Every structure is written in structure tokens, then in C-alpha cells.
N, C-alpha and C positions, 0 to 999 in steps of 0.2 A: 445222529450217531456219528462219531468221528472215525475217519478211516485210520487204521493202524499205521500206515505208512506216513501219513501227514504228521501225526503226533511225534514220531521219531525224528522227522526232519526239523520240526520246530524246536525240539529239545536240543538237537545238535547245533542248530543255528544260534540258540541262546548261549550254549556253552562256548561256541566259537567267539561270540561277541564279548563274553566275560573275559576270556583269555586274551583277546585283543586289547581290551581296556587295561588289563593288568600289565600287559607288555608295554603299552604306551606310557602308563603311569610310572614305570620303573625309571625312565629317563628324565622325568620331571623333577626339578628341585624347587623348593619353596622360595619365593622372592624375599630378598633381604628387606626388612622393614626399615625405612628411614626414620631417624629420631624426630620427634616433634619439635617445633620452634622453641617450646618451653624447655625441652631437654637440652637442645643445642645451647640456648642462652645460659642455662645452669652450668653446663660443662665449660663454657668460655669464662664465666664468672669464677668458677673454681680454679681454672688455670691461672687467671690474673691474680687471684688471692695467693696462690702458691708461689708465683713469681715475686709478689710483693713481700711475702714472708721470708724469702731467702735472704740470708745475711749479705749485706753489701760489702764489697772490698774496701778496706780502709784506705783513704787517700794518703799518699806519702808526700811529704813536703820535699820539694827539690829546690836547691839553690840555683839561681840563674846568673849567668855572667853578662847577660844582654844589658847594655846601658839603657837607663830610662831617660827618654827625651823630656826635658823640661824647658818651657819657654824662657827665653832670656829675660831677666828682670832688669829694667833700666836703673841706673843709679838714682838715688833720691834727688828731687829738685831741691836746690838750696833753700833752706828755711831761715838761716841766720845771715845777717850782713857779713859779707866777706871783705877782704882788704880793698880799699878804694871806693866802697859804697857805704854811705851813711844810713842810719836807721830810717830816717824819713823817706829817703829815695827808695829804699827797699820796700817800705810799706806802700808807697805810691805805685810801685811796679806790681806788687801783689794784688792791689785793688784795681788795676787797670786804668790808673789815672794819668799815666805818662802818655804823651803824644806818640802815636805810632808812625814811624818814618818810612816804613816799607813792609810789604806783605809777600809771603810766598805760600802758594797753595800746592800741596803735594798729592792731592786727590788723584787717583788713577796712575800714579807713578809706581814702577817696580821699586824694590828695595835699592837696587844698584843705582837707578836713575835718581831716586829721592836722596840718596847719600851724596851723590855728586852735586845735585842741585842745591842742597842745603849748604854744603861747603862753599860753593861758588857764591851763593847769596850772602853768606856771612862775610866772606872775604871782600866782596864788592861793597857791602854796607860799611864795613870797617874802613876801607880805603876812602870812601866818599864822606866819612865823618858822621854817618847815621848813628843815632843813640839807642833807640828802642825799635825793634822790629818784631813782626808777628809771623810765626810759621804755623800753618794749618796742616795737620796730619789726618784729621778725621778720627772718629771714636772707635771704628771697627764694630759696627752694629750687625743686625741680622742679615742685611743685604750684603755686607762685606763678607760675612761667613759663608754665604752661598757662593759668591764670586770666588772667594779664596780657595774653595774646594777644587775649582778648575784652574785658578791662577793664584797660587799661594803667595807669589811675590807682590801682588797688588792688594794685599790685606792691609787696610789703613790702621788696624789695631797693632800690627807689627811695626808700622812706621812710627806710631805714637810711642811705643815702648822703646824703639831704637834711637829716636832723635836725641835725647839727652846724652846717650853714649857717643853718638857721632860728633856732637858738639864738644865732647870732652877729649877728642883725639888731638894728637900733637900739632897737626897742621892748622887747626883753628882755635885751639884752647886758649892761646894768648890773646885772642880777639874778644872772647866772651867773658863778661863780668858776672852775669847772673841769668838763670833760667827760671821761669815761674809758669805754672799752669794759668791759662787765660781765664778771664771772667766769662760768664755766659754770653754776654753781648758780643764777645769777640771769638766765640767758638767753644768756650768751656773746656771740658776735658779733651776735646779734639784739637786743641791748639796750644801753643806756647808763646809767652813773651820772652824775647831774648834781648838782654841789655848788653850792648857792646861797649868795650873799653874805648877810651879816647885815643886816637892815633897819636903816637909820640913822634 
């Protein structure tokens, strides 16, 4: 048989425990549930599709006044006989059949040095009575392109393009009778035959 006092105490303790539990639970908030990987991936995909679907602004054309840099194009090498040169001699020069009286190699020269060296070489050859000389500029291949990115004045492609123009300048023009691209055995596209006039 249970004592009456003990039953009352047990009931009061149980009521106190229930009240305490309710009081504690009042301050508790449920944790926010993180979206699953699948849900996050779907949300990102939807956002990308929305951005892609937005109309893109139309590009407006603008006129620019910045000058476009174009490499200088050398004057064409003479193809037809000029005054003072017969057709047979012109053909022999073109085929590389004339004796070469002197050579100048411009590999490794800057443009300024090559310009001066070419003029001095032509003038000396003319004074000494030389007839056909060879000037080697180089073709300006892959190696020159790499070097020219650091030293643009040493690009042999630039020398090859500029040489005909240099030999057409007033100080040496009267000494030069004909210019022609060299044959492969003499340097091909990386060299020129220069036929000098006879000194008067």
C-alpha cells in the first residue's frame, strides 16, 4: 500500500518536470535545413539559364582614328631590262650566272647599321669597278621572329624588305643598274644580286 504523502510528492515532481521541459523548449528553434547537393546544382543551373536567356546589349560600331600600322612594302625588284642593260645580261643576272665580285652579309645588323653598311658597300664596289655583288639579308624565319620580339631592329625580314628601298635612295641610286632576288645556291629569298653601273 502506498503512502499518501509519497504519491502527492511524485505527482508534484512529475508536474514540475513537465513544466521545466516546456519552458526549455520555448527557447529552442528548429535548425535550418541545408539544401541537398542536387537542389544546389539545380539552382545554379537555373541561374545560368536565366543569365543566358537575358538579351545581350547590341554592339555599337565605333569609328577609330588610330592609324593602322602596316609593314613597309619594298619596291618591286626590276623585272624588265632597264636602260643600259641588254636582255641577255638581265637574264644571266636573274639566273645567277654572273660572276659575283663581292659579298656583304647583313645578318645580326640593326636596321641603321645595315643601311649604312649597304650604302658603303655599294659605293666602294662602284668606285673599284665591281660589276655584280651579292647582299645577304636573311629571310626572317621563326628564329628571327623570336629575336625580333626583343630586338626588333635585328629582324632580317625587315632588312630584306628594306634593302631595295635603300638602294633606290639618291646617294646610291646612280650606282645601281639592277636588283634581283638571288638563286637558292646564293641565299634565295634571303639575298639580292646587285648589278652596278660602270663608273664613268
